[in-house]
N, C-alpha and C positions, 0 to 999 in steps of 0.2 A: 644298027645302033643303041633301039627301044632296045635291047633285047642287055646292050654295055648299060642303061639310065637302070634296070628292072633288075639285072645284078650285081648292080651299086646299092639297088637298096634292098634286099636280100641279105647282101650282106652287113649295113649297118643293123637290120632288125636284129639278125641272129647276132652279132655285137654286145644291140645291150640285150637279149636276152641272157648272152655269156654275164656279164656284169653284173644284171640281177639276182640274179642264181650264185654268186657269190656273193655279195649282197647278204641273201636270203641266209648262205650258210654261214656265213660268219655272224650274227644272231640266233642259232640253236638254241632249245633250252639246255644241250647238258654242255656246255661255253659259262652258262651262266654261276653268279661260283655261289655254294653252296648257303645257305643260313650258320652255318656253324665257321663257314672262309669268312666269310663276313661281321661274324664277331669278332675274329680275332686278328681282324684285320684295322678296326678300330681306333685301339690301344695303340697301333700305330702312325699310324693316319693323320691327316697335318688336321691344325685346330679348324681350318675351313671348311674340312671334308669328313669331318666328322658328325655333325650335322644331318648330312647327309644318307651318311651311311645307316644312321640308327631309327632314320626312317623309311626308311629299306628294310631294315628290317624289319620293324616293325609290323609292318605294310604288308611281307610275308606271311610272318606270323597271322597277320588278320584273316590272311588267305586257310594257312594250314588252321585257322579255330576256327572260322565257315564251315572246312571239311569236315570237322573231325565232330562239329554240333551238325552236320546235316547228318553224319553215320550216327550218329547217335552215342558216341563214344566220349561221353561230357566227364571223365575223370584223365583222359589223352589230351582234354581241350584245355581247363585248367593252369598245367605248365605257358602251352600260347600263350594265353590271356594275360599272363603277366608279366611274357617277354612283351608283350603290345607296347600295356605299362609300362612297365621297364624305359624300354630303349624311343619312348617318347620320352619321357620326362629326361635321358640324355639327350634323348636331343633337344629338346628343348634349351635343357645345359648346359649341353656347347654350341648352340647358336649362341646362344646370348653372352657369354665369355667370349666369343670370337666376334659377334657382332656380321654374321654370317649368315646366311640362309632363312632368317628370320619369316619371312613376309612365307617361300615357300615354305619353309617348314609346319608352319602356322596354317596352312592351304592344306596341307598333308595327314597334320591332325583332324580341320575339323571336317575330311573327308572318309577317315576312319571313326570317327564317331557318329558321322551317318552310317555309314557299317555298321555299330555295332548296335546303334539303334534300332536297326532292321531285323537285325541277328539278334536282338530279344525280344522282340515281337514274335519271334517265331519260337520263342520258347514256353515251355511251361512254366507253373508261376514259381517250385519249387527250386527250378536250376537260373533265374534271372537277377537275387541280389550280387553274383563277380561280375555278373551283367553292368548292371546296372553303378556297381564303386567305381569299375573302369572307366566308363562311360564318363560319370563326375568325375574322373581323375586325369580324364582330357580334354572335358570344358576348364579346371582348375588351368592346365599346360598350355591351352588356348589365352586361357587371359593372360598368363603372364605372358606369352610372346607380345598380345599387347599393349600391355602395359609396357613394357618394354621397347619396342616400336614405336609408338605414341606417349609416351612420358614425356610430359612439361619441362623443361628447364625449369633451371631456378633462380628465381630474378634476387 
């Protein structure tokens, strides 16, 4: 009887482990769409889905930007920096227009602003101006989102 109970427990543990392996295999990075694929999907996405896609693109470009600056590839980092700003602004525009994802977009832009500020402090004085400009523009994006979310009604 005791051997039967242990066998059942072992089968349950093995089934759980197999389920975990399947879930992890589905979340592999190779399955994740690339930045160019996400850019193509923005045009075809619904109005409510566009802000989330634009934020994803901006976040991925920010990660790429950090990698490029760490590797001292400042020239290659400029297009990634431009994409961070451009897609953050698009996310703002789409979320305000659709009145969806405003809070999530604002939170994501705030986090990207913080990361850019940290990155800027690691750069030399000559490399800082484009990043400062990007931070200023992202702060404007946040201000616009907050104004849209908390606008006072006309009396």
